[in-house]
Short mmCIF file of the C-alpha atoms (twelve columns), coordinates in Angstrom:
data_MODEL
# 
_entry.id   MODEL 
# 
loop_
_atom_site.group_PDB 
_atom_site.id 
_atom_site.type_symbol 
_atom_site.label_atom_id 
_atom_site.label_alt_id 
_atom_site.label_comp_id 
_atom_site.label_asym_id 
_atom_site.label_seq_id 
_atom_site.Cartn_x 
_atom_site.Cartn_y 
_atom_site.Cartn_z 
_atom_site.pdbx_PDB_model_num 
ATOM 1   C CA . MET A 1   0.000  0.000   0.000   1 
ATOM 2   C CA . LYS A 2   1.417  3.373   -1.032  1 
ATOM 3   C CA . LEU A 3   1.912  6.094   1.603   1 
ATOM 4   C CA . GLU A 4   -0.231 9.189   1.261   1 
ATOM 5   C CA . ASN A 5   1.631  12.515  1.050   1 
ATOM 6   C CA . PRO A 6   5.057  11.242  2.206   1 
ATOM 7   C CA . THR A 7   7.577  13.883  3.195   1 
ATOM 8   C CA . PRO A 8   10.113 14.308  0.355   1 
ATOM 9   C CA . ILE A 9   13.620 13.301  1.316   1 
ATOM 10  C CA . ASP A 10  16.157 16.113  1.377   1 
ATOM 11  C CA . TRP A 11  19.051 14.167  -0.112  1 
ATOM 12  C CA . LYS A 12  22.335 14.912  1.644   1 
ATOM 13  C CA . PHE A 13  25.174 13.781  -0.601  1 
ATOM 14  C CA . SER A 14  28.618 12.933  0.687   1 
ATOM 15  C CA . VAL A 15  31.417 15.443  0.231   1 
ATOM 16  C CA . ARG A 16  32.900 13.038  -2.324  1 
ATOM 17  C CA . ALA A 17  29.652 12.895  -4.282  1 
ATOM 18  C CA . GLU A 18  29.404 16.680  -4.327  1 
ATOM 19  C CA . GLN A 19  32.753 16.744  -6.163  1 
ATOM 20  C CA . LEU A 20  31.492 14.583  -9.040  1 
ATOM 21  C CA . GLN A 21  30.908 16.168  -12.433 1 
ATOM 22  C CA . SER A 22  29.462 14.826  -15.649 1 
ATOM 23  C CA . SER A 23  31.871 13.940  -18.420 1 
ATOM 24  C CA . ALA A 24  32.087 16.753  -20.951 1 
ATOM 25  C CA . ILE A 25  32.345 14.136  -23.699 1 
ATOM 26  C CA . ARG A 26  29.267 12.214  -22.527 1 
ATOM 27  C CA . GLU A 27  27.225 15.426  -22.478 1 
ATOM 28  C CA . ILE A 28  28.282 16.233  -26.034 1 
ATOM 29  C CA . LEU A 29  27.430 12.689  -27.154 1 
ATOM 30  C CA . LYS A 30  23.799 13.334  -26.225 1 
ATOM 31  C CA . VAL A 31  23.733 15.921  -29.021 1 
ATOM 32  C CA . THR A 32  25.582 13.726  -31.492 1 
ATOM 33  C CA . MET A 33  22.940 11.010  -31.332 1 
ATOM 34  C CA . ARG A 34  21.025 13.033  -33.947 1 
ATOM 35  C CA . PRO A 35  21.757 11.404  -37.338 1 
ATOM 36  C CA . GLU A 36  22.276 14.744  -39.081 1 
ATOM 37  C CA . VAL A 37  25.193 15.635  -36.790 1 
ATOM 38  C CA . ILE A 38  28.704 14.944  -38.125 1 
ATOM 39  C CA . SER A 39  30.412 13.890  -34.901 1 
ATOM 40  C CA . PHE A 40  34.151 14.102  -34.425 1 
ATOM 41  C CA . ALA A 41  33.496 14.052  -30.657 1 
ATOM 42  C CA . GLY A 42  33.334 10.482  -29.420 1 
ATOM 43  C CA . GLY A 43  36.342 8.338   -28.647 1 
ATOM 44  C CA . LEU A 44  34.360 5.379   -29.914 1 
ATOM 45  C CA . PRO A 45  35.961 2.626   -32.006 1 
ATOM 46  C CA . SER A 46  34.393 2.045   -35.391 1 
ATOM 47  C CA . PRO A 47  31.553 -0.529  -35.292 1 
ATOM 48  C CA . ALA A 48  32.830 -1.693  -38.684 1 
ATOM 49  C CA . THR A 49  35.714 -3.330  -36.813 1 
ATOM 50  C CA . PHE A 50  33.572 -5.349  -34.392 1 
ATOM 51  C CA . PRO A 51  33.968 -9.110  -35.073 1 
ATOM 52  C CA . VAL A 52  30.274 -9.846  -34.532 1 
ATOM 53  C CA . GLU A 53  30.170 -13.312 -36.052 1 
ATOM 54  C CA . ARG A 54  33.358 -14.387 -34.279 1 
ATOM 55  C CA . MET A 55  31.953 -13.179 -30.959 1 
ATOM 56  C CA . LYS A 56  28.623 -14.879 -31.610 1 
ATOM 57  C CA . ALA A 57  30.333 -18.194 -32.353 1 
ATOM 58  C CA . ALA A 58  32.441 -17.881 -29.202 1 
ATOM 59  C CA . PHE A 59  29.400 -17.168 -27.027 1 
ATOM 60  C CA . ASP A 60  27.649 -20.199 -28.506 1 
ATOM 61  C CA . LYS A 61  30.645 -22.457 -27.916 1 
ATOM 62  C CA . VAL A 62  31.316 -21.292 -24.375 1 
ATOM 63  C CA . LEU A 63  27.669 -21.581 -23.346 1 
ATOM 64  C CA . SER A 64  27.285 -24.958 -25.055 1 
ATOM 65  C CA . GLU A 65  30.457 -26.534 -23.662 1 
ATOM 66  C CA . GLN A 66  31.077 -24.685 -20.378 1 
ATOM 67  C CA . GLY A 67  27.791 -22.931 -19.721 1 
ATOM 68  C CA . LYS A 68  27.482 -23.690 -16.021 1 
ATOM 69  C CA . MET A 69  31.010 -22.458 -15.309 1 
ATOM 70  C CA . ALA A 70  30.557 -19.376 -17.493 1 
ATOM 71  C CA . LEU A 71  27.364 -18.351 -15.712 1 
ATOM 72  C CA . GLN A 72  28.747 -18.899 -12.193 1 
ATOM 73  C CA . TYR A 73  30.653 -16.537 -9.911  1 
ATOM 74  C CA . GLY A 74  34.360 -16.433 -10.729 1 
ATOM 75  C CA . PRO A 75  37.633 -15.559 -8.997  1 
ATOM 76  C CA . THR A 76  38.301 -11.881 -8.354  1 
ATOM 77  C CA . ASP A 77  41.596 -11.850 -10.259 1 
ATOM 78  C CA . GLY A 78  39.967 -13.321 -13.352 1 
ATOM 79  C CA . TYR A 79  39.710 -16.361 -15.614 1 
ATOM 80  C CA . ALA A 80  42.996 -18.234 -15.308 1 
ATOM 81  C CA . PRO A 81  43.496 -19.276 -18.981 1 
ATOM 82  C CA . LEU A 82  42.985 -15.661 -20.106 1 
ATOM 83  C CA . ARG A 83  45.444 -14.349 -17.521 1 
ATOM 84  C CA . GLU A 84  47.974 -16.982 -18.595 1 
ATOM 85  C CA . PHE A 85  47.500 -15.974 -22.238 1 
ATOM 86  C CA . LEU A 86  48.060 -12.306 -21.405 1 
ATOM 87  C CA . ALA A 87  51.118 -13.046 -19.267 1 
ATOM 88  C CA . LYS A 88  52.723 -14.937 -22.139 1 
ATOM 89  C CA . SER A 89  51.891 -12.230 -24.695 1 
ATOM 90  C CA . LEU A 90  53.262 -9.449  -22.469 1 
ATOM 91  C CA . SER A 91  56.512 -11.232 -21.633 1 
ATOM 92  C CA . THR A 92  59.751 -10.562 -23.505 1 
ATOM 93  C CA . PRO A 93  63.093 -12.414 -23.533 1 
ATOM 94  C CA . THR A 94  64.345 -10.071 -20.798 1 
ATOM 95  C CA . SER A 95  61.104 -9.548  -18.853 1 
ATOM 96  C CA . THR A 96  58.812 -12.347 -17.703 1 
ATOM 97  C CA . ILE A 97  55.268 -11.431 -16.692 1 
ATOM 98  C CA . LEU A 98  53.504 -13.958 -14.455 1 
ATOM 99  C CA . PRO A 99  49.742 -14.671 -14.409 1 
ATOM 100 C CA . GLU A 100 49.592 -13.722 -10.721 1 
ATOM 101 C CA . GLN A 101 50.683 -10.197 -11.711 1 
ATOM 102 C CA . ILE A 102 47.471 -9.761  -13.736 1 
ATOM 103 C CA . MET A 103 43.939 -8.910  -12.610 1 
ATOM 104 C CA . MET A 104 40.992 -8.654  -15.009 1 
ATOM 105 C CA . VAL A 105 38.755 -5.613  -14.626 1 
ATOM 106 C CA . SER A 106 35.459 -4.365  -16.045 1 
ATOM 107 C CA . GLY A 107 37.062 -1.987  -18.526 1 
ATOM 108 C CA . SER A 108 40.133 0.134   -17.929 1 
ATOM 109 C CA . GLN A 109 37.987 2.830   -16.349 1 
ATOM 110 C CA . GLN A 110 37.512 0.476   -13.398 1 
ATOM 111 C CA . ALA A 111 41.276 -0.032  -13.318 1 
ATOM 112 C CA . LEU A 112 41.759 3.711   -12.885 1 
ATOM 113 C CA . ASP A 113 39.187 3.844   -10.101 1 
ATOM 114 C CA . LEU A 114 40.739 0.911   -8.229  1 
ATOM 115 C CA . ILE A 115 44.252 2.353   -8.546  1 
ATOM 116 C CA . GLY A 116 42.990 5.661   -7.202  1 
ATOM 117 C CA . LYS A 117 41.229 3.916   -4.338  1 
ATOM 118 C CA . VAL A 118 44.343 1.998   -3.331  1 
ATOM 119 C CA . LEU A 119 47.095 4.583   -3.907  1 
ATOM 120 C CA . VAL A 120 45.574 8.067   -3.658  1 
ATOM 121 C CA . ASP A 121 44.664 9.910   -0.458  1 
ATOM 122 C CA . GLU A 122 43.146 13.353  -0.150  1 
ATOM 123 C CA . GLY A 123 45.893 15.814  -1.032  1 
ATOM 124 C CA . SER A 124 48.169 13.196  -2.637  1 
ATOM 125 C CA . LYS A 125 50.307 14.565  -5.448  1 
ATOM 126 C CA . VAL A 126 49.368 12.894  -8.731  1 
ATOM 127 C CA . LEU A 127 51.413 13.666  -11.839 1 
ATOM 128 C CA . VAL A 128 49.533 13.879  -15.142 1 
ATOM 129 C CA . GLU A 129 50.397 14.917  -18.669 1 
ATOM 130 C CA . THR A 130 49.337 18.302  -20.075 1 
ATOM 131 C CA . PRO A 131 46.739 17.616  -21.446 1 
ATOM 132 C CA . SER A 132 45.706 14.208  -20.113 1 
ATOM 133 C CA . TYR A 133 42.965 11.625  -20.574 1 
ATOM 134 C CA . LEU A 134 39.714 13.046  -19.203 1 
ATOM 135 C CA . GLY A 135 38.546 9.671   -17.837 1 
ATOM 136 C CA . ALA A 136 41.670 9.367   -15.698 1 
ATOM 137 C CA . LEU A 137 41.225 12.876  -14.305 1 
ATOM 138 C CA . GLN A 138 37.636 12.011  -13.423 1 
ATOM 139 C CA . ALA A 139 38.546 8.690   -11.811 1 
ATOM 140 C CA . PHE A 140 41.343 10.087  -9.667  1 
ATOM 141 C CA . SER A 141 39.520 13.295  -8.752  1 
ATOM 142 C CA . VAL A 142 37.028 11.299  -6.658  1 
ATOM 143 C CA . TYR A 143 39.868 10.719  -4.178  1 
ATOM 144 C CA . GLN A 144 40.679 14.458  -4.039  1 
ATOM 145 C CA . PRO A 145 44.344 14.457  -5.079  1 
ATOM 146 C CA . GLN A 146 46.525 17.437  -5.852  1 
ATOM 147 C CA . PHE A 147 47.121 17.192  -9.592  1 
ATOM 148 C CA . GLU A 148 50.547 18.314  -10.789 1 
ATOM 149 C CA . SER A 149 50.702 18.972  -14.526 1 
ATOM 150 C CA . VAL A 150 53.833 17.602  -16.195 1 
ATOM 151 C CA . ASP A 151 55.160 19.608  -19.126 1 
ATOM 152 C CA . THR A 152 54.750 18.322  -22.674 1 
ATOM 153 C CA . ASP A 153 55.788 19.384  -26.165 1 
ATOM 154 C CA . GLU A 154 55.022 18.232  -29.700 1 
ATOM 155 C CA . HIS A 155 56.690 14.898  -28.834 1 
ATOM 156 C CA . GLY A 156 54.604 14.338  -25.700 1 
ATOM 157 C CA . LEU A 157 55.577 14.101  -22.053 1 
ATOM 158 C CA . ILE A 158 58.916 15.635  -21.017 1 
ATOM 159 C CA . PRO A 159 60.598 13.322  -18.464 1 
ATOM 160 C CA . ALA A 160 62.775 16.140  -17.071 1 
ATOM 161 C CA . SER A 161 59.569 17.805  -15.866 1 
ATOM 162 C CA . VAL A 162 58.818 14.722  -13.771 1 
ATOM 163 C CA . ALA A 163 62.216 15.075  -12.098 1 
ATOM 164 C CA . GLU A 164 61.473 18.747  -11.468 1 
ATOM 165 C CA . LYS A 165 57.922 18.408  -10.153 1 
ATOM 166 C CA . GLY A 166 57.663 14.820  -8.910  1 
ATOM 167 C CA . GLN A 167 59.110 14.948  -5.406  1 
ATOM 168 C CA . GLY A 168 56.671 13.172  -3.079  1 
ATOM 169 C CA . ALA A 169 54.255 12.147  -5.838  1 
ATOM 170 C CA . LYS A 170 52.067 9.086   -5.217  1 
ATOM 171 C CA . LEU A 171 51.935 8.164   -8.906  1 
ATOM 172 C CA . MET A 172 52.605 9.288   -12.487 1 
ATOM 173 C CA . TYR A 173 49.877 8.642   -15.051 1 
ATOM 174 C CA . ALA A 174 51.001 8.384   -18.684 1 
ATOM 175 C CA . LEU A 175 49.438 7.374   -21.997 1 
ATOM 176 C CA . PRO A 176 52.528 6.828   -24.186 1 
ATOM 177 C CA . ASN A 177 50.947 5.533   -27.399 1 
ATOM 178 C CA . PHE A 178 48.781 7.772   -29.619 1 
ATOM 179 C CA . GLN A 179 47.692 9.625   -26.531 1 
ATOM 180 C CA . ASN A 180 44.108 10.572  -25.826 1 
ATOM 181 C CA . PRO A 181 43.553 13.455  -26.531 1 
ATOM 182 C CA . THR A 182 46.619 14.563  -28.543 1 
ATOM 183 C CA . GLY A 183 47.497 11.491  -30.614 1 
ATOM 184 C CA . ARG A 184 51.179 11.951  -29.654 1 
ATOM 185 C CA . THR A 185 53.575 9.055   -29.122 1 
ATOM 186 C CA . LEU A 186 56.396 8.960   -26.594 1 
ATOM 187 C CA . SER A 187 59.758 8.076   -28.145 1 
ATOM 188 C CA . ILE A 188 61.802 5.087   -26.990 1 
ATOM 189 C CA . GLU A 189 64.415 7.454   -25.536 1 
ATOM 190 C CA . ARG A 190 61.812 9.330   -23.494 1 
ATOM 191 C CA . ARG A 191 60.266 6.061   -22.313 1 
ATOM 192 C CA . TYR A 192 63.556 4.896   -20.862 1 
ATOM 193 C CA . GLU A 193 64.167 8.305   -19.303 1 
ATOM 194 C CA . LEU A 194 60.668 8.394   -17.782 1 
ATOM 195 C CA . VAL A 195 60.964 4.883   -16.365 1 
ATOM 196 C CA . GLU A 196 64.414 5.622   -14.928 1 
ATOM 197 C CA . THR A 197 63.260 8.927   -13.416 1 
ATOM 198 C CA . CYS A 198 60.189 7.407   -11.758 1 
ATOM 199 C CA . ALA A 199 62.225 4.455   -10.442 1 
ATOM 200 C CA . ARG A 200 64.896 6.738   -9.018  1 
ATOM 201 C CA . MET A 201 62.280 8.931   -7.314  1 
ATOM 202 C CA . GLY A 202 60.161 6.021   -6.086  1 
ATOM 203 C CA . ILE A 203 57.097 7.076   -8.081  1 
ATOM 204 C CA . PRO A 204 54.773 4.307   -9.350  1 
ATOM 205 C CA . LEU A 205 54.328 4.807   -13.108 1 
ATOM 206 C CA . ILE A 206 50.986 3.983   -14.724 1 
ATOM 207 C CA . GLU A 207 51.310 2.981   -18.374 1 
ATOM 208 C CA . ASP A 208 47.811 3.161   -19.869 1 
ATOM 209 C CA . ASN A 209 47.914 1.491   -23.273 1 
ATOM 210 C CA . PRO A 210 44.505 1.061   -24.938 1 
ATOM 211 C CA . TYR A 211 45.732 2.266   -28.344 1 
ATOM 212 C CA . GLY A 212 49.205 0.719   -28.572 1 
ATOM 213 C CA . ASP A 213 48.262 -1.911  -31.152 1 
ATOM 214 C CA . LEU A 214 46.688 0.666   -33.466 1 
ATOM 215 C CA . CYS A 215 49.907 1.866   -35.127 1 
ATOM 216 C CA . TYR A 216 49.498 2.676   -38.816 1 
ATOM 217 C CA . SER A 217 52.878 1.268   -39.849 1 
ATOM 218 C CA . GLY A 218 55.768 -0.655  -38.350 1 
ATOM 219 C CA . GLU A 219 55.665 -2.408  -35.005 1 
ATOM 220 C CA . PRO A 220 54.392 -1.073  -31.650 1 
ATOM 221 C CA . LEU A 221 57.064 0.590   -29.518 1 
ATOM 222 C CA . PRO A 222 58.416 -1.268  -26.448 1 
ATOM 223 C CA . LYS A 223 56.271 -1.236  -23.337 1 
ATOM 224 C CA . MET A 224 57.544 0.586   -20.283 1 
ATOM 225 C CA . LEU A 225 56.233 -2.373  -18.277 1 
ATOM 226 C CA . ASN A 226 59.050 -4.523  -19.637 1 
ATOM 227 C CA . MET A 227 61.644 -1.884  -18.784 1 
ATOM 228 C CA . ASN A 228 60.788 -2.051  -15.090 1 
ATOM 229 C CA . PRO A 229 58.075 -4.580  -14.106 1 
ATOM 230 C CA . ASP A 230 58.612 -3.740  -10.420 1 
ATOM 231 C CA . GLY A 231 57.783 -0.053  -10.854 1 
ATOM 232 C CA . VAL A 232 55.254 0.121   -13.693 1 
ATOM 233 C CA . ILE A 233 51.502 -0.461  -13.439 1 
ATOM 234 C CA . TYR A 234 50.312 -1.477  -16.898 1 
ATOM 235 C CA . MET A 235 46.711 -1.122  -18.081 1 
ATOM 236 C CA . GLY A 236 45.381 -2.929  -21.132 1 
ATOM 237 C CA . SER A 237 41.959 -3.184  -22.726 1 
ATOM 238 C CA . PHE A 238 40.015 -5.192  -25.302 1 
ATOM 239 C CA . SER A 239 37.743 -2.231  -26.091 1 
ATOM 240 C CA . LYS A 240 39.757 -0.914  -29.049 1 
ATOM 241 C CA . VAL A 241 40.818 -4.255  -30.559 1 
ATOM 242 C CA . LEU A 242 37.595 -6.281  -30.108 1 
ATOM 243 C CA . THR A 243 34.616 -4.337  -28.792 1 
ATOM 244 C CA . PRO A 244 33.988 -1.891  -25.928 1 
ATOM 245 C CA . GLY A 245 30.612 -3.439  -25.160 1 
ATOM 246 C CA . ILE A 246 32.155 -6.411  -23.361 1 
ATOM 247 C CA . ARG A 247 33.774 -4.046  -20.797 1 
ATOM 248 C CA . LEU A 248 36.949 -6.050  -20.325 1 
ATOM 249 C CA . GLY A 249 40.392 -4.773  -19.408 1 
ATOM 250 C CA . TYR A 250 43.291 -5.781  -17.186 1 
ATOM 251 C CA . ILE A 251 45.926 -4.467  -14.796 1 
ATOM 252 C CA . VAL A 252 49.503 -5.764  -14.628 1 
ATOM 253 C CA . ALA A 253 51.418 -4.850  -11.476 1 
ATOM 254 C CA . PRO A 254 53.727 -6.263  -8.806  1 
ATOM 255 C CA . VAL A 255 51.973 -8.979  -6.805  1 
ATOM 256 C CA . PRO A 256 51.647 -7.007  -3.523  1 
ATOM 257 C CA . LEU A 257 49.796 -4.241  -5.360  1 
ATOM 258 C CA . ILE A 258 47.648 -6.730  -7.308  1 
ATOM 259 C CA . ARG A 259 46.554 -8.329  -4.019  1 
ATOM 260 C CA . LYS A 260 45.518 -4.941  -2.626  1 
ATOM 261 C CA . LEU A 261 43.723 -4.051  -5.866  1 
ATOM 262 C CA . GLU A 262 42.000 -7.421  -5.649  1 
ATOM 263 C CA . GLN A 263 40.661 -6.536  -2.195  1 
ATOM 264 C CA . ALA A 264 39.387 -3.208  -3.529  1 
ATOM 265 C CA . LYS A 265 37.693 -4.972  -6.438  1 
ATOM 266 C CA . GLN A 266 36.021 -7.452  -4.102  1 
ATOM 267 C CA . ALA A 267 34.407 -4.489  -2.349  1 
ATOM 268 C CA . SER A 268 33.362 -3.047  -5.711  1 
ATOM 269 C CA . ASP A 269 31.919 -5.865  -7.825  1 
ATOM 270 C CA . LEU A 270 33.383 -9.171  -6.550  1 
ATOM 271 C CA . HIS A 271 34.715 -10.044 -10.017 1 
ATOM 272 C CA . THR A 272 34.445 -9.188  -13.704 1 
ATOM 273 C CA . ALA A 273 31.908 -11.277 -15.612 1 
ATOM 274 C CA . GLN A 274 33.208 -14.813 -16.069 1 
ATOM 275 C CA . LEU A 275 31.186 -15.254 -19.257 1 
ATOM 276 C CA . THR A 276 32.801 -12.381 -21.152 1 
ATOM 277 C CA . GLN A 277 36.281 -13.393 -20.038 1 
ATOM 278 C CA . MET A 278 35.754 -16.929 -21.293 1 
ATOM 279 C CA . VAL A 279 34.323 -15.659 -24.573 1 
ATOM 280 C CA . VAL A 280 37.240 -13.302 -25.175 1 
ATOM 281 C CA . TYR A 281 39.700 -16.091 -24.444 1 
ATOM 282 C CA . GLU A 282 37.870 -18.331 -26.918 1 
ATOM 283 C CA . VAL A 283 38.108 -15.601 -29.570 1 
ATOM 284 C CA . ILE A 284 41.791 -14.727 -29.142 1 
ATOM 285 C CA . LYS A 285 43.477 -17.955 -28.019 1 
ATOM 286 C CA . ASP A 286 44.342 -19.163 -31.542 1 
ATOM 287 C CA . GLY A 287 45.833 -15.934 -32.889 1 
ATOM 288 C CA . PHE A 288 42.730 -14.072 -34.062 1 
ATOM 289 C CA . LEU A 289 44.057 -10.669 -32.983 1 
ATOM 290 C CA . GLU A 290 47.080 -11.060 -35.260 1 
ATOM 291 C CA . GLU A 291 44.620 -11.338 -38.175 1 
ATOM 292 C CA . HIS A 292 42.094 -8.777  -36.950 1 
ATOM 293 C CA . ILE A 293 44.171 -5.824  -35.709 1 
ATOM 294 C CA . PRO A 294 45.798 -5.099  -39.114 1 
ATOM 295 C CA . THR A 295 42.322 -4.510  -40.583 1 
ATOM 296 C CA . ILE A 296 41.603 -1.944  -37.844 1 
ATOM 297 C CA . ARG A 297 44.951 -0.245  -38.454 1 
ATOM 298 C CA . ALA A 298 44.300 0.000   -42.186 1 
ATOM 299 C CA . LEU A 299 40.831 1.493   -41.732 1 
ATOM 300 C CA . TYR A 300 41.935 4.049   -39.153 1 
ATOM 301 C CA . SER A 301 44.983 5.017   -41.185 1 
ATOM 302 C CA . ARG A 302 42.787 5.776   -44.217 1 
ATOM 303 C CA . GLN A 303 40.335 7.760   -42.090 1 
ATOM 304 C CA . CYS A 304 43.167 9.750   -40.515 1 
ATOM 305 C CA . ASP A 305 44.658 10.574  -43.926 1 
ATOM 306 C CA . VAL A 306 41.270 11.824  -45.120 1 
ATOM 307 C CA . MET A 307 40.885 14.152  -42.136 1 
ATOM 308 C CA . LEU A 308 44.438 15.477  -42.379 1 
ATOM 309 C CA . GLU A 309 43.943 16.154  -46.087 1 
ATOM 310 C CA . ALA A 310 40.675 17.993  -45.382 1 
ATOM 311 C CA . MET A 311 42.305 20.061  -42.626 1 
ATOM 312 C CA . ASN A 312 45.172 21.026  -44.942 1 
ATOM 313 C CA . GLN A 313 42.579 22.161  -47.467 1 
ATOM 314 C CA . HIS A 314 40.114 24.015  -45.233 1 
ATOM 315 C CA . PHE A 315 41.861 25.180  -42.037 1 
ATOM 316 C CA . PRO A 316 43.701 28.532  -42.018 1 
ATOM 317 C CA . ALA A 317 47.487 28.695  -41.582 1 
ATOM 318 C CA . SER A 318 47.080 30.087  -38.046 1 
ATOM 319 C CA . VAL A 319 45.706 26.728  -36.853 1 
ATOM 320 C CA . SER A 320 48.054 23.845  -36.015 1 
ATOM 321 C CA . TRP A 321 47.385 20.172  -35.338 1 
ATOM 322 C CA . THR A 322 49.082 16.884  -34.549 1 
ATOM 323 C CA . ARG A 323 49.729 14.205  -37.168 1 
ATOM 324 C CA . PRO A 324 49.286 10.915  -35.312 1 
ATOM 325 C CA . GLU A 325 51.062 7.728   -36.327 1 
ATOM 326 C CA . GLY A 326 48.274 5.590   -34.887 1 
ATOM 327 C CA . GLY A 327 45.217 5.623   -32.681 1 
ATOM 328 C CA . MET A 328 42.029 7.638   -33.062 1 
ATOM 329 C CA . PHE A 329 42.644 11.334  -32.364 1 
ATOM 330 C CA . ILE A 330 43.947 14.616  -33.775 1 
ATOM 331 C CA . TRP A 331 44.629 17.557  -31.433 1 
ATOM 332 C CA . VAL A 332 43.994 21.034  -32.776 1 
ATOM 333 C CA . THR A 333 45.394 24.339  -31.490 1 
ATOM 334 C CA . LEU A 334 43.493 27.448  -32.550 1 
ATOM 335 C CA . PRO A 335 44.773 31.034  -32.435 1 
ATOM 336 C CA . ALA A 336 45.219 32.130  -28.810 1 
ATOM 337 C CA . HIS A 337 42.203 34.454  -28.734 1 
ATOM 338 C CA . MET A 338 39.702 31.715  -29.664 1 
ATOM 339 C CA . ASP A 339 37.639 29.645  -27.222 1 
ATOM 340 C CA . SER A 340 36.831 26.184  -28.563 1 
ATOM 341 C CA . LYS A 341 33.782 25.892  -26.299 1 
ATOM 342 C CA . GLN A 342 32.212 28.898  -28.027 1 
ATOM 343 C CA . LEU A 343 33.246 27.432  -31.374 1 
ATOM 344 C CA . LEU A 344 31.459 24.201  -30.433 1 
ATOM 345 C CA . ASP A 345 28.144 26.007  -29.939 1 
ATOM 346 C CA . GLU A 346 28.438 27.482  -33.420 1 
ATOM 347 C CA . ALA A 347 29.545 24.135  -34.878 1 
ATOM 348 C CA . ILE A 348 26.605 22.261  -33.374 1 
ATOM 349 C CA . ALA A 349 24.290 24.813  -35.001 1 
ATOM 350 C CA . GLN A 350 25.942 23.665  -38.257 1 
ATOM 351 C CA . ASN A 351 25.482 19.990  -37.250 1 
ATOM 352 C CA . VAL A 352 29.169 19.383  -36.514 1 
ATOM 353 C CA . ALA A 353 30.534 18.287  -33.119 1 
ATOM 354 C CA . PHE A 354 33.962 17.934  -31.495 1 
ATOM 355 C CA . VAL A 355 35.333 17.983  -27.943 1 
ATOM 356 C CA . PRO A 356 36.714 21.276  -26.570 1 
ATOM 357 C CA . GLY A 357 40.197 20.880  -25.120 1 
ATOM 358 C CA . GLY A 358 39.633 22.521  -21.728 1 
ATOM 359 C CA . PRO A 359 38.357 19.454  -19.803 1 
ATOM 360 C CA . PHE A 360 41.548 17.522  -20.649 1 
ATOM 361 C CA . TYR A 361 43.661 19.838  -18.473 1 
ATOM 362 C CA . ALA A 362 44.063 19.069  -14.777 1 
ATOM 363 C CA . ASN A 363 44.965 22.646  -13.909 1 
ATOM 364 C CA . GLU A 364 45.239 25.652  -16.230 1 
ATOM 365 C CA . ALA A 365 43.173 24.861  -19.312 1 
ATOM 366 C CA . GLU A 366 44.198 25.981  -22.773 1 
ATOM 367 C CA . LYS A 367 40.806 27.003  -24.125 1 
ATOM 368 C CA . ASN A 368 42.014 27.370  -27.701 1 
ATOM 369 C CA . THR A 369 42.382 23.610  -28.157 1 
ATOM 370 C CA . LEU A 370 40.059 20.824  -29.295 1 
ATOM 371 C CA . ARG A 371 40.051 17.095  -30.041 1 
ATOM 372 C CA . LEU A 372 38.859 15.477  -33.263 1 
ATOM 373 C CA . SER A 373 38.150 11.766  -33.707 1 
ATOM 374 C CA . PHE A 374 37.993 10.400  -37.240 1 
ATOM 375 C CA . VAL A 375 37.327 6.679   -36.953 1 
ATOM 376 C CA . THR A 376 33.502 6.561   -37.004 1 
ATOM 377 C CA . VAL A 377 32.847 9.107   -39.783 1 
ATOM 378 C CA . SER A 378 32.755 8.356   -43.517 1 
ATOM 379 C CA . PRO A 379 35.290 10.118  -45.759 1 
ATOM 380 C CA . GLU A 380 32.538 12.189  -47.393 1 
ATOM 381 C CA . ARG A 381 31.217 13.434  -44.050 1 
ATOM 382 C CA . ILE A 382 34.764 14.066  -42.786 1 
ATOM 383 C CA . HIS A 383 35.326 16.466  -45.683 1 
ATOM 384 C CA . GLU A 384 31.929 18.105  -45.157 1 
ATOM 385 C CA . GLY A 385 32.423 18.516  -41.411 1 
ATOM 386 C CA . ILE A 386 35.994 19.832  -41.647 1 
ATOM 387 C CA . GLU A 387 34.961 22.315  -44.349 1 
ATOM 388 C CA . LYS A 388 32.233 23.683  -42.051 1 
ATOM 389 C CA . LEU A 389 34.661 23.898  -39.135 1 
ATOM 390 C CA . GLY A 390 37.204 25.679  -41.304 1 
ATOM 391 C CA . LYS A 391 34.683 28.328  -42.311 1 
ATOM 392 C CA . LEU A 392 33.676 28.918  -38.687 1 
ATOM 393 C CA . ILE A 393 37.313 29.279  -37.626 1 
ATOM 394 C CA . LYS A 394 38.129 31.668  -40.479 1 
ATOM 395 C CA . ALA A 395 35.147 33.825  -39.499 1 
ATOM 396 C CA . LYS A 396 36.753 34.355  -36.069 1 
ATOM 397 C CA . LEU A 397 40.173 35.469  -37.335 1 
# 
């Protein structure tokens, strides 16, 4: 029986909850759901790359042959055959990764949250790139750290800035491959310098690597994990190489940290879905990724070339941008007097969307920046959208 005229509850949120803010990207995506909008906003992989039939066959096989196990609770650290597969694939002749160093998580966003929960206290110094991945800033900000922005240039993070600013830091968060949002890649020389600097200063280094396999040519650069397995926390994901809908990622770290992360995960969701872990293992165990990833690279490379060509044609000389060698993003710097958030309002009126650069900065935002993603838009609509953007920018000069 329903109460008559109950007194409305005056919800009193925790201090932590009061700090939460909506993702700027997620808010923009609400607008881009309209089919007429040409969206360069989302960091979404192209649905054309999703191996639907392969996934369907794997679900059928797992449920037919191991259905009761797949639908049961599983261990917190994850499905053992998948962890063993990952450990073998991440090992090198000079660096052996063990299965017990790996914990499966429900997407790398959960990995960021768990790392923050275990390592970050209120007021802890957390080093981040300038700019940095918005999802990481959101995840860590829940634990009220003091963000310290590490200097970057056209080649990415500058390790000397870590040495200058890192004293007493609880962690350093880095995205070395085709960084979100800039598309920049950290050179081998800078990787070694960053790893050495963090090791010398006793700073745990997070290597977030969702895009590393998406290089347009050549082989992926060496992982910082293998340079110092005792000091690097590695994050991997299946979202960009299979599908984001399965929400499956993993953390690689020294065993004492993995055990503490495991305890934090038990308090969060007990374990990541056993079914999806078993399905992913079924899909990848016989070398499918070696066949599949090159098709993703080829598609994204073509899309990137189309956007760069359109920008060369339609953007004024006073605008600069990155030229990524892989991944999904191009970072644009407008003339200093322009505000990309204001430009976005005008662009949406023209049915074009992008992400303003401001939210990617932990501290002082550079408002004349923006991020473009090219992987989900057809070549024809890329040209149309970039031409419209170019006209709007020129009108502000």
